[in-house]
C-alpha positions as CSV (number, residue, x, y, z in Angstrom):
1,X,54.5,121.5,-62.5
2,X,51.8,124.0,-63.4
3,X,50.0,124.5,-66.7
4,X,48.4,127.9,-67.6
5,X,45.0,126.4,-68.4
6,X,44.8,124.9,-64.9
7,X,45.9,127.9,-63.0
8,X,44.5,130.8,-65.0
9,X,43.3,133.9,-63.1
10,X,39.7,132.7,-63.2
11,X,40.4,129.1,-62.1
12,X,39.4,128.2,-58.5
13,X,42.4,125.8,-58.6
14,X,44.8,128.6,-58.2
15,X,43.4,129.2,-54.7
16,X,43.5,125.5,-53.7
17,X,46.5,124.3,-51.6
18,X,46.0,120.7,-52.9
19,X,46.0,121.8,-56.5
20,X,48.5,124.7,-56.8
21,X,52.0,124.4,-55.5
22,X,52.0,128.2,-54.9
23,X,48.7,128.2,-53.0
24,X,50.0,125.2,-51.0
25,X,52.3,127.5,-49.1
26,X,49.9,130.3,-48.5
27,X,46.3,129.1,-48.6
28,X,44.4,127.0,-46.1
29,X,41.6,124.5,-46.4
30,X,39.0,123.0,-44.0
31,X,37.7,119.5,-44.5
32,X,34.2,118.7,-43.3
33,X,34.0,115.0,-42.2
34,X,30.3,114.5,-43.1
35,X,30.3,111.3,-45.2
36,X,30.3,108.2,-43.0
37,X,30.0,105.2,-45.5
38,X,31.3,104.0,-48.8
39,X,30.0,102.2,-51.8
40,X,33.2,100.4,-52.7
41,X,35.6,98.4,-50.5
42,X,39.3,99.0,-51.2
43,X,42.0,96.7,-49.8
44,X,44.1,99.7,-48.6
45,X,41.3,101.6,-46.9
46,X,40.8,101.6,-43.1
47,X,38.4,104.3,-41.9
48,X,38.6,105.1,-38.2
49,X,37.8,107.7,-35.5
50,X,41.0,108.8,-33.9
51,X,43.1,111.9,-33.2
52,X,46.5,110.6,-34.0
53,X,46.8,109.3,-37.5
54,X,47.6,111.6,-40.4
55,X,46.0,109.9,-43.4
56,X,42.8,109.9,-45.4
57,X,39.8,108.1,-43.9
58,X,40.5,109.3,-40.4
59,X,38.5,111.8,-38.4
60,X,38.0,112.6,-34.7
61,X,34.2,112.8,-35.2
62,X,31.5,113.2,-37.8
63,X,29.9,116.5,-38.5
64,X,26.3,116.9,-39.6
65,X,25.4,119.1,-42.6
66,X,23.5,121.3,-40.3
67,X,26.6,122.0,-38.2
68,X,28.8,122.7,-41.2
69,X,28.3,126.5,-41.6
70,X,29.2,127.0,-37.9
71,X,32.3,124.8,-38.3
72,X,33.4,126.8,-41.4
73,X,32.9,130.1,-39.5
74,X,35.0,128.9,-36.6
75,X,37.7,127.6,-39.1
76,X,37.9,131.0,-40.7
77,X,38.4,132.6,-37.3
78,X,41.2,130.2,-36.5
79,X,42.7,130.5,-40.0
80,X,41.7,133.5,-42.2
81,X,43.9,132.1,-45.0
82,X,41.3,129.3,-45.6
83,X,40.1,129.6,-49.2
84,X,38.7,126.1,-49.7
85,X,35.9,124.1,-48.1
86,X,36.5,120.4,-48.9
87,X,34.6,117.2,-48.3
88,X,36.9,114.2,-48.5
89,X,35.3,111.6,-46.3
90,X,35.9,109.7,-44.2
91,X,33.8,107.6,-46.5
92,X,32.9,108.3,-50.1
93,X,31.3,111.7,-50.4
94,X,28.6,110.7,-52.9
95,X,27.6,107.4,-51.2
96,X,25.2,109.3,-48.9
97,X,23.4,112.6,-49.4
98,X,25.4,114.3,-46.6
99,X,28.0,116.0,-48.8
100,X,25.3,117.5,-51.0
101,X,23.4,118.8,-48.0
102,X,26.5,120.2,-46.6
103,X,27.5,122.1,-49.7
104,X,24.0,123.5,-49.9
105,X,24.3,124.9,-46.4
106,X,27.9,126.2,-46.9
107,X,27.1,127.8,-50.3
108,X,24.3,129.8,-48.7
109,X,26.6,131.2,-46.0
110,X,30.0,131.3,-47.8
111,X,29.5,131.6,-51.5
112,X,33.0,133.0,-52.2
113,X,34.9,130.0,-50.7
114,X,36.0,127.3,-53.2
115,X,34.0,124.1,-52.8
116,X,36.0,121.0,-53.4
117,X,34.9,117.3,-53.4
118,X,36.9,114.1,-53.4
119,X,35.2,110.9,-54.5
120,X,35.8,107.5,-55.9
121,X,33.7,108.6,-58.9
122,X,31.2,105.7,-58.9
123,X,28.2,108.2,-58.6
124,X,29.9,111.3,-60.0
125,X,28.1,111.4,-63.3
126,X,24.7,111.0,-61.6
127,X,25.3,113.7,-59.0
128,X,27.3,116.2,-61.1
129,X,24.4,118.5,-62.1
130,X,23.5,119.1,-58.4
131,X,27.2,119.6,-57.5
132,X,27.5,122.2,-60.1
133,X,24.4,124.0,-58.9
134,X,25.9,124.0,-55.4
135,X,29.0,125.8,-56.6
136,X,31.5,123.0,-56.8
137,X,34.8,124.6,-57.9
138,X,37.4,121.7,-58.0
139,X,37.1,118.0,-58.0
140,X,39.3,115.1,-57.0
141,X,38.6,111.5,-58.2
142,X,40.6,108.5,-57.0
143,X,41.4,106.3,-59.9
144,X,43.8,103.4,-59.1
145,X,43.8,101.9,-62.5
146,X,41.9,101.6,-65.8
147,X,42.5,97.9,-66.4
148,X,39.8,95.7,-64.7
149,X,42.4,93.0,-64.0
150,X,44.5,95.5,-61.9
151,X,41.6,97.3,-60.3
152,X,40.0,93.9,-59.2
153,X,43.2,93.3,-57.1
154,X,42.6,96.6,-55.3
155,X,38.8,96.9,-55.0
156,X,37.1,94.0,-53.3
157,X,33.6,94.9,-54.2
158,X,31.4,97.6,-55.6
159,X,27.9,98.4,-54.5
160,X,26.0,100.0,-57.4
161,X,22.2,100.5,-57.7
162,X,21.4,97.7,-55.4
163,X,23.9,95.2,-56.8
164,X,27.1,94.0,-55.1
165,X,29.7,93.3,-57.7
166,X,33.0,91.6,-57.0
167,X,36.2,91.0,-59.0
168,X,36.4,92.2,-62.6
169,X,32.7,92.7,-62.8
170,X,32.8,95.4,-60.1
171,X,36.1,96.8,-61.5
172,X,34.6,97.3,-64.9
173,X,31.6,99.2,-63.6
174,X,33.8,101.4,-61.4
175,X,36.2,102.3,-64.2
176,X,33.3,103.0,-66.6
177,X,31.6,105.3,-64.1
178,X,34.8,107.1,-63.1
179,X,35.8,107.9,-66.7
180,X,32.3,109.0,-67.6
181,X,32.1,111.2,-64.6
182,X,35.5,112.8,-65.3
183,X,34.5,113.4,-68.9
184,X,31.3,115.1,-68.0
185,X,32.8,117.2,-65.2
186,X,35.6,118.4,-67.6
187,X,33.0,119.3,-70.2
188,X,31.4,121.6,-67.6
189,X,34.7,123.3,-67.0
190,X,35.7,121.8,-63.6
191,X,39.4,121.5,-62.8
192,X,39.9,117.8,-62.0
193,X,42.7,116.2,-60.0
194,X,43.1,112.4,-60.1
195,X,44.5,110.6,-57.1
196,X,46.2,107.2,-57.5
197,X,47.3,105.1,-54.6
198,X,50.6,103.6,-55.7
199,X,50.8,99.9,-54.7
200,X,54.0,98.1,-55.6
201,X,53.5,95.0,-57.6
202,X,50.0,95.8,-58.6
203,X,49.6,99.2,-60.2
204,X,53.1,100.7,-60.2
205,X,53.7,99.8,-63.8
206,X,50.2,100.9,-64.8
207,X,50.6,104.6,-63.9
208,X,51.3,105.9,-67.3
209,X,48.3,104.2,-68.9
210,X,46.1,105.5,-66.1
211,X,47.4,109.0,-66.5
212,X,47.0,108.9,-70.3
213,X,43.5,107.7,-70.0
214,X,42.2,110.2,-67.5
215,X,44.0,113.0,-69.3
216,X,42.2,112.1,-72.5
217,X,38.9,112.3,-70.5
218,X,39.7,115.8,-69.3
219,X,41.6,115.5,-66.0
220,X,44.3,118.2,-65.7
221,X,46.3,117.2,-62.6
222,X,47.6,113.9,-61.2
223,X,48.5,113.1,-57.6
224,X,50.3,109.8,-56.7
225,X,49.8,108.8,-53.1
226,X,52.2,106.1,-51.7
227,X,50.5,103.2,-50.2
228,X,50.1,103.3,-46.4
229,X,50.3,99.6,-45.5
230,X,47.1,98.7,-43.7
231,X,43.9,96.6,-43.9
232,X,44.3,93.9,-46.6
233,X,47.7,95.5,-47.6
234,X,49.0,95.6,-44.0
235,X,52.0,93.3,-44.9
236,X,52.8,95.2,-48.1
237,X,55.9,97.2,-48.6
238,X,55.2,100.9,-49.4
239,X,56.8,102.2,-52.6
240,X,60.4,103.3,-52.5
241,X,61.3,106.8,-53.4
242,X,62.7,105.5,-56.7
243,X,59.4,103.8,-57.5
244,X,57.4,106.9,-56.6
245,X,59.7,109.1,-58.7
246,X,59.4,106.8,-61.7
247,X,55.6,106.8,-61.4
248,X,55.5,110.6,-61.3
249,X,57.7,110.9,-64.3
250,X,55.5,108.4,-66.2
251,X,52.4,110.4,-65.3
252,X,54.0,113.7,-66.2
253,X,54.2,112.6,-69.8
254,X,50.5,113.2,-70.0
255,X,49.4,115.8,-67.4
256,X,50.7,117.9,-64.6
257,X,51.7,116.1,-61.4
258,X,51.1,117.5,-57.9
259,X,54.0,116.7,-55.6
260,X,53.0,118.3,-52.3
261,X,50.3,115.9,-51.0
262,X,50.3,115.7,-47.1
263,X,47.9,112.6,-46.8
264,X,45.4,114.9,-45.1
265,X,42.8,113.6,-42.7
266,X,39.1,113.9,-43.4
267,X,38.9,116.6,-40.7
268,X,42.0,118.6,-41.7
269,X,42.1,122.3,-41.0
270,X,44.7,124.9,-41.7
271,X,47.6,125.4,-44.1
272,X,48.9,122.0,-45.3
273,X,52.3,121.1,-43.8
274,X,52.5,124.4,-41.8
275,X,49.5,124.9,-39.6
276,X,47.2,122.1,-38.3
277,X,44.1,123.3,-36.4
278,X,41.9,120.3,-36.6
279,X,42.1,119.7,-32.8
280,X,41.2,123.3,-32.0
281,X,38.4,123.3,-34.6
282,X,36.7,120.0,-33.8
283,X,37.8,119.3,-30.2
284,X,36.1,116.6,-28.1
285,X,37.0,113.0,-27.8
286,X,37.4,110.5,-30.5
287,X,34.1,108.6,-31.1
288,X,34.3,104.8,-30.8
289,X,32.2,103.7,-33.8
290,X,32.5,101.3,-36.7
291,X,32.3,102.5,-40.2
292,X,30.4,100.6,-42.9
293,X,33.0,99.5,-45.5
294,X,30.4,99.2,-48.3
């Protein structure tokens, strides 16, 4: 489902395979895995170094900001259809300065590529001006709910300005910061996609309220990601197709829904669902290292 304002001729989203269904079939993206740590701890998140799992939070190795332009140049050699340089982890992209340094280096060498960031939104408002100066074109914010009672069941703790907040206290801060960041990013003209991890029994009946709320703040696209049972939700059942379809229809009452998500890794490269070049791009052996989970 596309809306003209989202995919106008001047919108970077029209070139983004994770925003536009048309671009999804023809355009490529390269993810730069430069962000190692996170400032929140989610029950469904398990970040790892490996070469086998196809899911967010996984990479074969970390890349430094200084390496990034060389990696992008090699990615373009492997896949000239790449139109987007994205940073989506493996941790939160704004928890450390690595993503900002990376975009600075990439912008200097590849100003015409769309720059895309995925974040939990906790520090989005604080970092937005710098992101805009570095040429950010599209933005994804993961918002798993807008009710602290629900979010507290998903997010174990939030680390914010030196404080570690748990339960509803952390959830309230996270939701407040997410909505403020989306609001300000939309005011600056960014195309914003909101990701929601669908967890049966927790937020599956909260999707419409979440979609309504983020749409009111300026988000234009919604992507519902079925839970991958792992970490604290390892024994949880993933949503059924019926539950997923109902959630998408609920969200679609308020904003466009993207239905082509491939659960991309933090080091993905190529055309989603058609051409996976991450092994050729990054090579080497998986690094045995433990992530900080915030």
